[in-house]
A tleap script that builds the chain and sets N, CA, C and O, in Angstrom:
source leaprc.protein.ff14SB
mol = sequence {
  NMET SER SER PRO THR GLN GLN GLN ILE LYS
  ASN VAL PHE LYS ARG VAL CYS ALA LYS TYR
  GLY ILE THR GLN GLU GLU ILE LYS GLY ARG
  ASN ARG MET ALA HIE LEU VAL ASP ALA ARG
  ARG GLU VAL ALA ILE LEU LEU ARG GLN LEU
  ASN CYS SER TYR PRO TYR ILE ALA LYS LEU
  LEU SER PRO LYS GLY GLY PRO ILE LYS HIE
  HIE THR THR ALA MET HIE TYR LEU GLY LYS
  CHIE
}
set mol.1.N position { 34.722 8.248 -29.789 }
set mol.1.CA position { 33.273 8.113 -29.803 }
set mol.1.C position { 32.663 9.179 -28.902 }
set mol.1.O position { 33.126 9.413 -27.785 }
set mol.2.N position { 31.647 9.800 -29.395 }
set mol.2.CA position { 30.982 10.823 -28.591 }
set mol.2.C position { 29.701 10.255 -27.989 }
set mol.2.O position { 29.106 9.313 -28.513 }
set mol.3.N position { 29.303 10.849 -26.889 }
set mol.3.CA position { 28.072 10.423 -26.222 }
set mol.3.C position { 26.874 11.077 -26.904 }
set mol.3.O position { 26.976 12.193 -27.414 }
set mol.4.N position { 25.741 10.380 -26.910 }
set mol.4.CA position { 24.552 10.972 -27.525 }
set mol.4.C position { 23.989 12.082 -26.642 }
set mol.4.O position { 24.167 12.081 -25.424 }
set mol.5.N position { 23.313 13.019 -27.276 }
set mol.5.CA position { 22.673 14.087 -26.526 }
set mol.5.C position { 21.348 13.590 -25.963 }
set mol.5.O position { 20.813 12.582 -26.423 }
set mol.6.N position { 20.829 14.282 -24.987 }
set mol.6.CA position { 19.521 13.928 -24.423 }
set mol.6.C position { 18.447 13.999 -25.505 }
set mol.6.O position { 17.503 13.209 -25.495 }
set mol.7.N position { 18.586 14.934 -26.430 }
set mol.7.CA position { 17.611 15.056 -27.519 }
set mol.7.C position { 17.652 13.821 -28.425 }
set mol.7.O position { 16.608 13.335 -28.861 }
set mol.8.N position { 18.843 13.323 -28.704 }
set mol.8.CA position { 18.948 12.114 -29.528 }
set mol.8.C position { 18.294 10.928 -28.829 }
set mol.8.O position { 17.618 10.121 -29.467 }
set mol.9.N position { 18.492 10.824 -27.531 }
set mol.9.CA position { 17.888 9.738 -26.760 }
set mol.9.C position { 16.368 9.874 -26.769 }
set mol.9.O position { 15.660 8.886 -26.969 }
set mol.10.N position { 15.861 11.084 -26.555 }
set mol.10.CA position { 14.411 11.318 -26.603 }
set mol.10.C position { 13.855 10.939 -27.964 }
set mol.10.O position { 12.780 10.347 -28.057 }
set mol.11.N position { 14.581 11.277 -29.012 }
set mol.11.CA position { 14.125 10.964 -30.369 }
set mol.11.C position { 14.027 9.466 -30.603 }
set mol.11.O position { 13.110 9.004 -31.283 }
set mol.12.N position { 14.959 8.701 -30.048 }
set mol.12.CA position { 14.918 7.237 -30.173 }
set mol.12.C position { 13.628 6.713 -29.545 }
set mol.12.O position { 12.893 5.947 -30.168 }
set mol.13.N position { 13.357 7.134 -28.300 }
set mol.13.CA position { 12.148 6.673 -27.624 }
set mol.13.C position { 10.897 7.130 -28.368 }
set mol.13.O position { 9.953 6.358 -28.534 }
set mol.14.N position { 10.893 8.368 -28.808 }
set mol.14.CA position { 9.723 8.919 -29.515 }
set mol.14.C position { 9.448 8.131 -30.802 }
set mol.14.O position { 8.304 7.785 -31.098 }
set mol.15.N position { 10.508 7.857 -31.555 }
set mol.15.CA position { 10.367 7.142 -32.824 }
set mol.15.C position { 9.851 5.723 -32.613 }
set mol.15.O position { 8.955 5.269 -33.324 }
set mol.16.N position { 10.421 5.025 -31.634 }
set mol.16.CA position { 10.011 3.640 -31.377 }
set mol.16.C position { 8.586 3.602 -30.817 }
set mol.16.O position { 7.796 2.736 -31.193 }
set mol.17.N position { 8.257 4.529 -29.928 }
set mol.17.CA position { 6.891 4.585 -29.387 }
set mol.17.C position { 5.877 4.809 -30.503 }
set mol.17.O position { 4.826 4.169 -30.529 }
set mol.18.N position { 6.189 5.708 -31.415 }
set mol.18.CA position { 5.271 5.984 -32.535 }
set mol.18.C position { 5.125 4.755 -33.436 }
set mol.18.O position { 4.023 4.434 -33.880 }
set mol.19.N position { 6.235 4.076 -33.700 }
set mol.19.CA position { 6.201 2.891 -34.569 }
set mol.19.C position { 5.323 1.790 -33.985 }
set mol.19.O position { 4.572 1.139 -34.711 }
set mol.20.N position { 5.420 1.580 -32.659 }
set mol.20.CA position { 4.688 0.492 -32.011 }
set mol.20.C position { 3.360 0.930 -31.403 }
set mol.20.O position { 2.593 0.096 -30.922 }
set mol.21.N position { 3.083 2.239 -31.422 }
set mol.21.CA position { 1.828 2.739 -30.858 }
set mol.21.C position { 1.744 2.542 -29.354 }
set mol.21.O position { 0.688 2.197 -28.823 }
set mol.22.N position { 2.866 2.764 -28.666 }
set mol.22.CA position { 2.924 2.572 -27.216 }
set mol.22.C position { 3.517 3.812 -26.556 }
set mol.22.O position { 3.981 4.728 -27.235 }
set mol.23.N position { 3.497 3.828 -25.239 }
set mol.23.CA position { 4.068 4.948 -24.491 }
set mol.23.C position { 5.466 4.589 -23.993 }
set mol.23.O position { 5.861 3.423 -23.969 }
set mol.24.N position { 6.194 5.616 -23.601 }
set mol.24.CA position { 7.526 5.394 -23.042 }
set mol.24.C position { 7.428 4.604 -21.742 }
set mol.24.O position { 8.308 3.797 -21.443 }
set mol.25.N position { 6.382 4.825 -20.975 }
set mol.25.CA position { 6.180 4.077 -19.729 }
set mol.25.C position { 6.017 2.586 -20.018 }
set mol.25.O position { 6.494 1.744 -19.258 }
set mol.26.N position { 5.341 2.267 -21.122 }
set mol.26.CA position { 5.175 0.853 -21.482 }
set mol.26.C position { 6.510 0.215 -21.871 }
set mol.26.O position { 6.777 -0.938 -21.532 }
set mol.27.N position { 7.343 0.971 -22.583 }
set mol.27.CA position { 8.663 0.448 -22.940 }
set mol.27.C position { 9.470 0.179 -21.674 }
set mol.27.O position { 10.180 -0.822 -21.586 }
set mol.28.N position { 9.362 1.060 -20.712 }
set mol.28.CA position { 10.142 0.941 -19.489 }
set mol.28.C position { 9.499 0.022 -18.450 }
set mol.28.O position { 10.097 -0.255 -17.410 }
set mol.29.N position { 8.312 -0.440 -18.725 }
set mol.29.CA position { 7.599 -1.273 -17.764 }
set mol.29.C position { 8.124 -2.694 -17.692 }
set mol.29.O position { 9.133 -3.041 -18.306 }
set mol.30.N position { 7.414 -3.504 -16.926 }
set mol.30.CA position { 7.823 -4.890 -16.706 }
set mol.30.C position { 7.054 -5.879 -17.578 }
set mol.30.O position { 7.392 -7.062 -17.609 }
set mol.31.N position { 6.035 -5.416 -18.279 }
set mol.31.CA position { 5.215 -6.291 -19.101 }
set mol.31.C position { 6.068 -6.944 -20.189 }
set mol.31.O position { 6.895 -6.284 -20.816 }
set mol.32.N position { 5.863 -8.228 -20.404 }
set mol.32.CA position { 6.674 -8.973 -21.371 }
set mol.32.C position { 5.916 -9.343 -22.641 }
set mol.32.O position { 6.274 -10.294 -23.336 }
set mol.33.N position { 4.874 -8.585 -22.933 }
set mol.33.CA position { 4.151 -8.835 -24.188 }
set mol.33.C position { 5.131 -8.658 -25.353 }
set mol.33.O position { 6.016 -7.803 -25.315 }
set mol.34.N position { 4.953 -9.481 -26.380 }
set mol.34.CA position { 5.918 -9.547 -27.478 }
set mol.34.C position { 6.205 -8.187 -28.113 }
set mol.34.O position { 7.361 -7.856 -28.377 }
set mol.35.N position { 5.149 -7.397 -28.360 }
set mol.35.CA position { 5.391 -6.113 -29.032 }
set mol.35.C position { 6.178 -5.148 -28.141 }
set mol.35.O position { 6.904 -4.294 -28.650 }
set mol.36.N position { 6.043 -5.275 -26.820 }
set mol.36.CA position { 6.811 -4.419 -25.908 }
set mol.36.C position { 8.268 -4.873 -25.837 }
set mol.36.O position { 9.178 -4.046 -25.775 }
set mol.37.N position { 8.485 -6.174 -25.845 }
set mol.37.CA position { 9.850 -6.702 -25.852 }
set mol.37.C position { 10.551 -6.293 -27.150 }
set mol.37.O position { 11.721 -5.911 -27.136 }
set mol.38.N position { 9.832 -6.376 -28.261 }
set mol.38.CA position { 10.398 -5.955 -29.550 }
set mol.38.C position { 10.760 -4.474 -29.529 }
set mol.38.O position { 11.808 -4.079 -30.040 }
set mol.39.N position { 9.894 -3.659 -28.941 }
set mol.39.CA position { 10.160 -2.221 -28.850 }
set mol.39.C position { 11.389 -1.956 -27.982 }
set mol.39.O position { 12.232 -1.133 -28.338 }
set mol.40.N position { 11.495 -2.644 -26.854 }
set mol.40.CA position { 12.668 -2.481 -25.984 }
set mol.40.C position { 13.942 -2.870 -26.720 }
set mol.40.O position { 14.962 -2.186 -26.626 }
set mol.41.N position { 13.873 -3.967 -27.446 }
set mol.41.CA position { 15.036 -4.424 -28.205 }
set mol.41.C position { 15.438 -3.373 -29.236 }
set mol.41.O position { 16.623 -3.084 -29.402 }
set mol.42.N position { 14.464 -2.807 -29.921 }
set mol.42.CA position { 14.762 -1.789 -30.928 }
set mol.42.C position { 15.390 -0.547 -30.295 }
set mol.42.O position { 16.338 0.020 -30.838 }
set mol.43.N position { 14.857 -0.127 -29.148 }
set mol.43.CA position { 15.445 1.009 -28.434 }
set mol.43.C position { 16.889 0.692 -28.067 }
set mol.43.O position { 17.776 1.522 -28.262 }
set mol.44.N position { 17.129 -0.500 -27.539 }
set mol.44.CA position { 18.486 -0.882 -27.136 }
set mol.44.C position { 19.439 -0.866 -28.330 }
set mol.44.O position { 20.570 -0.394 -28.216 }
set mol.45.N position { 18.992 -1.372 -29.457 }
set mol.45.CA position { 19.825 -1.389 -30.662 }
set mol.45.C position { 20.159 0.031 -31.095 }
set mol.45.O position { 21.316 0.341 -31.379 }
set mol.46.N position { 19.152 0.888 -31.145 }
set mol.46.CA position { 19.379 2.273 -31.582 }
set mol.46.C position { 20.271 3.036 -30.606 }
set mol.46.O position { 21.122 3.822 -31.022 }
set mol.47.N position { 20.077 2.805 -29.316 }
set mol.47.CA position { 20.926 3.479 -28.325 }
set mol.47.C position { 22.361 2.983 -28.414 }
set mol.47.O position { 23.298 3.766 -28.255 }
set mol.48.N position { 22.543 1.705 -28.664 }
set mol.48.CA position { 23.890 1.162 -28.801 }
set mol.48.C position { 24.574 1.767 -30.027 }
set mol.48.O position { 25.775 2.037 -30.000 }
set mol.49.N position { 23.809 1.981 -31.102 }
set mol.49.CA position { 24.359 2.617 -32.297 }
set mol.49.C position { 24.785 4.060 -32.010 }
set mol.49.O position { 25.642 4.609 -32.702 }
set mol.50.N position { 24.183 4.665 -30.989 }
set mol.50.CA position { 24.565 6.013 -30.566 }
set mol.50.C position { 25.707 5.978 -29.543 }
set mol.50.O position { 26.036 6.997 -28.935 }
set mol.51.N position { 26.301 4.803 -29.361 }
set mol.51.CA position { 27.449 4.599 -28.462 }
set mol.51.C position { 27.104 4.658 -26.979 }
set mol.51.O position { 27.962 4.990 -26.162 }
set mol.52.N position { 25.873 4.344 -26.623 }
set mol.52.CA position { 25.510 4.245 -25.204 }
set mol.52.C position { 26.073 2.939 -24.644 }
set mol.52.O position { 26.107 1.925 -25.340 }
set mol.53.N position { 26.508 2.967 -23.399 }
set mol.53.CA position { 27.016 1.759 -22.747 }
set mol.53.C position { 25.847 0.862 -22.338 }
set mol.53.O position { 24.704 1.310 -22.252 }
set mol.54.N position { 26.151 -0.400 -22.091 }
set mol.54.CA position { 25.110 -1.322 -21.641 }
set mol.54.C position { 24.480 -0.884 -20.318 }
set mol.54.O position { 23.257 -0.924 -20.192 }
set mol.55.N position { 25.276 -0.466 -19.328 }
set mol.55.CA position { 24.658 -0.004 -18.080 }
set mol.55.C position { 23.749 1.211 -18.284 }
set mol.55.O position { 22.707 1.324 -17.638 }
set mol.56.N position { 24.144 2.116 -19.179 }
set mol.56.CA position { 23.326 3.314 -19.431 }
set mol.56.C position { 22.025 2.939 -20.145 }
set mol.56.O position { 20.966 3.485 -19.834 }
set mol.57.N position { 22.104 2.008 -21.100 }
set mol.57.CA position { 20.896 1.541 -21.787 }
set mol.57.C position { 19.949 0.904 -20.779 }
set mol.57.O position { 18.745 1.162 -20.803 }
set mol.58.N position { 20.490 0.074 -19.894 }
set mol.58.CA position { 19.659 -0.572 -18.872 }
set mol.58.C position { 18.990 0.475 -17.991 }
set mol.58.O position { 17.814 0.345 -17.653 }
set mol.59.N position { 19.734 1.506 -17.620 }
set mol.59.CA position { 19.166 2.573 -16.800 }
set mol.59.C position { 18.040 3.298 -17.546 }
set mol.59.O position { 16.997 3.592 -16.961 }
set mol.60.N position { 18.248 3.585 -18.825 }
set mol.60.CA position { 17.229 4.279 -19.614 }
set mol.60.C position { 15.967 3.439 -19.801 }
set mol.60.O position { 14.872 3.985 -19.942 }
set mol.61.N position { 16.114 2.123 -19.803 }
set mol.61.CA position { 14.966 1.225 -19.988 }
set mol.61.C position { 14.298 0.842 -18.667 }
set mol.61.O position { 13.325 0.087 -18.663 }
set mol.62.N position { 14.805 1.349 -17.564 }
set mol.62.CA position { 14.241 1.032 -16.255 }
set mol.62.C position { 13.040 1.914 -15.949 }
set mol.62.O position { 13.011 3.078 -16.349 }
set mol.63.N position { 12.039 1.369 -15.238 }
set mol.63.CA position { 10.857 2.168 -14.905 }
set mol.63.C position { 11.205 3.309 -13.948 }
set mol.63.O position { 12.044 3.161 -13.060 }
set mol.64.N position { 10.548 4.441 -14.147 }
set mol.64.CA position { 10.764 5.595 -13.276 }
set mol.64.C position { 10.350 5.230 -11.851 }
set mol.64.O position { 9.237 4.761 -11.614 }
set mol.65.N position { 11.255 5.452 -10.919 }
set mol.65.CA position { 10.976 5.145 -9.526 }
set mol.65.C position { 11.118 3.680 -9.171 }
set mol.65.O position { 10.965 3.303 -8.009 }
set mol.66.N position { 11.411 2.848 -10.163 }
set mol.66.CA position { 11.551 1.416 -9.919 }
set mol.66.C position { 13.007 1.015 -9.876 }
set mol.66.O position { 13.895 1.860 -9.988 }
set mol.67.N position { 13.254 -0.271 -9.714 }
set mol.67.CA position { 14.638 -0.731 -9.670 }
set mol.67.C position { 15.310 -0.562 -11.034 }
set mol.67.O position { 14.666 -0.703 -12.074 }
set mol.68.N position { 16.589 -0.264 -11.020 }
set mol.68.CA position { 17.345 -0.113 -12.264 }
set mol.68.C position { 17.675 -1.499 -12.790 }
set mol.68.O position { 18.176 -2.358 -12.064 }
set mol.69.N position { 17.384 -1.697 -14.069 }
set mol.69.CA position { 17.673 -2.982 -14.691 }
set mol.69.C position { 19.182 -3.185 -14.757 }
set mol.69.O position { 19.945 -2.224 -14.854 }
set mol.70.N position { 19.595 -4.424 -14.704 }
set mol.70.CA position { 21.007 -4.789 -14.766 }
set mol.70.C position { 21.507 -4.646 -16.205 }
set mol.70.O position { 20.742 -4.838 -17.150 }
set mol.71.N position { 22.773 -4.313 -16.368 }
set mol.71.CA position { 23.314 -4.121 -17.714 }
set mol.71.C position { 23.210 -5.380 -18.574 }
set mol.71.O position { 23.189 -5.287 -19.801 }
set mol.72.N position { 23.146 -6.552 -17.948 }
set mol.72.CA position { 23.013 -7.772 -18.738 }
set mol.72.C position { 21.644 -7.853 -19.418 }
set mol.72.O position { 21.477 -8.581 -20.397 }
set mol.73.N position { 20.666 -7.104 -18.897 }
set mol.73.CA position { 19.357 -7.031 -19.557 }
set mol.73.C position { 19.533 -6.390 -20.927 }
set mol.73.O position { 18.994 -6.876 -21.921 }
set mol.74.N position { 20.288 -5.300 -20.976 }
set mol.74.CA position { 20.545 -4.634 -22.252 }
set mol.74.C position { 21.339 -5.548 -23.188 }
set mol.74.O position { 21.085 -5.597 -24.392 }
set mol.75.N position { 22.286 -6.256 -22.626 }
set mol.75.CA position { 23.075 -7.182 -23.436 }
set mol.75.C position { 22.189 -8.288 -24.011 }
set mol.75.O position { 22.366 -8.702 -25.157 }
set mol.76.N position { 21.239 -8.760 -23.211 }
set mol.76.CA position { 20.312 -9.793 -23.677 }
set mol.76.C position { 19.475 -9.278 -24.855 }
set mol.76.O position { 19.288 -9.986 -25.844 }
set mol.77.N position { 18.973 -8.040 -24.741 }
set mol.77.CA position { 18.187 -7.459 -25.841 }
set mol.77.C position { 18.993 -7.432 -27.138 }
set mol.77.O position { 18.438 -7.560 -28.230 }
set mol.78.N position { 20.295 -7.267 -27.006 }
set mol.78.CA position { 21.152 -7.151 -28.174 }
set mol.78.C position { 21.794 -8.477 -28.575 }
set mol.78.O position { 22.574 -8.534 -29.526 }
set mol.79.N position { 21.461 -9.541 -27.845 }
set mol.79.CA position { 21.995 -10.856 -28.153 }
set mol.79.C position { 23.484 -10.986 -27.867 }
set mol.79.O position { 24.185 -11.740 -28.542 }
set mol.80.N position { 23.972 -10.247 -26.860 }
set mol.80.CA position { 25.405 -10.240 -26.536 }
set mol.80.C position { 25.669 -10.991 -25.235 }
set mol.80.O position { 26.378 -10.479 -24.369 }
set mol.81.N position { 25.120 -12.181 -25.080 }
set mol.81.CA position { 25.338 -12.948 -23.856 }
set mol.81.C position { 26.094 -14.212 -24.096 }
set mol.81.O position { 26.353 -14.964 -23.157 }
savepdb mol mol.pdb
quit
Protein backbone atom coordinates (compact mmCIF):
# COMPACT_ATOMS: atom_id res chain seq x y z
CA UNK A 1 0.00 0.00 0.00
CA UNK A 2 1.31 3.40 -0.88
CA UNK A 3 0.77 6.59 1.07
CA UNK A 4 -1.34 9.35 -0.47
CA UNK A 5 0.34 12.48 -1.74
CA UNK A 6 -0.29 15.87 -0.17
CA UNK A 7 -2.11 16.82 -3.38
CA UNK A 8 -4.48 13.86 -3.02
CA UNK A 9 -5.21 14.87 0.56
CA UNK A 10 -5.83 18.49 -0.48
CA UNK A 11 -8.17 17.26 -3.20
CA UNK A 12 -10.21 15.27 -0.67
CA UNK A 13 -10.70 18.34 1.53
CA UNK A 14 -11.39 20.58 -1.48
CA UNK A 15 -13.99 18.18 -2.90
CA UNK A 16 -15.81 17.70 0.41
CA UNK A 17 -15.74 21.44 1.20
CA UNK A 18 -17.25 22.22 -2.21
CA UNK A 19 -19.94 19.55 -1.80
CA UNK A 20 -21.03 20.86 1.62
CA UNK A 21 -20.36 24.56 0.96
CA UNK A 22 -18.02 24.86 3.95
CA UNK A 23 -14.40 25.74 4.63
CA UNK A 24 -11.57 23.46 5.65
CA UNK A 25 -11.44 25.30 8.99
CA UNK A 26 -15.07 24.34 9.60
CA UNK A 27 -14.31 20.68 8.89
CA UNK A 28 -11.42 20.83 11.34
CA UNK A 29 -13.35 22.80 13.94
CA UNK A 30 -15.16 21.63 17.04
CA UNK A 31 -18.70 22.49 15.93
CA UNK A 32 -20.96 19.43 15.93
CA UNK A 33 -23.62 20.64 13.52
CA UNK A 34 -24.91 17.69 11.50
CA UNK A 35 -23.64 18.86 8.11
CA UNK A 36 -20.13 19.39 9.55
CA UNK A 37 -20.10 15.96 11.18
CA UNK A 38 -21.23 14.45 7.87
CA UNK A 39 -18.43 16.29 6.05
CA UNK A 40 -15.84 15.07 8.57
CA UNK A 41 -17.10 11.52 8.19
CA UNK A 42 -16.85 11.77 4.40
CA UNK A 43 -13.30 13.12 4.62
CA UNK A 44 -12.36 10.27 6.97
CA UNK A 45 -13.84 7.68 4.62
CA UNK A 46 -12.05 9.09 1.58
CA UNK A 47 -8.74 9.38 3.43
CA UNK A 48 -9.05 5.81 4.67
CA UNK A 49 -9.63 4.70 1.06
CA UNK A 50 -6.30 6.41 0.28
CA UNK A 51 -4.70 4.16 2.95
CA UNK A 52 -4.24 6.85 5.61
CA UNK A 53 -3.89 5.51 9.15
CA UNK A 54 -6.41 6.39 11.85
CA UNK A 55 -3.89 8.54 13.76
CA UNK A 56 -3.01 10.44 10.57
CA UNK A 57 -6.69 11.02 9.72
CA UNK A 58 -7.25 12.33 13.25
CA UNK A 59 -4.28 14.66 12.86
CA UNK A 60 -5.57 15.95 9.51
CA UNK A 61 -9.01 16.62 11.02
CA UNK A 62 -7.58 18.50 14.00
CA UNK A 63 -7.84 22.31 14.17
CA UNK A 64 -4.70 24.24 13.28
CA UNK A 65 -2.95 25.23 16.48
CA UNK A 66 -5.41 23.21 18.55
CA UNK A 67 -5.17 19.86 20.25
CA UNK A 68 -4.70 16.84 17.98
CA UNK A 69 -7.75 14.63 17.91
CA UNK A 70 -7.31 11.07 19.16
CA UNK A 71 -7.20 8.29 16.56
CA UNK A 72 -10.38 6.82 18.05
CA UNK A 73 -12.18 9.94 16.76
CA UNK A 74 -11.33 8.85 13.22
CA UNK A 75 -12.39 5.31 14.03
CA UNK A 76 -15.72 6.62 15.34
CA UNK A 77 -16.33 8.54 12.09
CA UNK A 78 -15.81 5.28 10.23
CA UNK A 79 -17.90 3.19 12.62
CA UNK A 80 -14.89 1.07 13.66
CA UNK A 81 -15.39 1.08 17.44
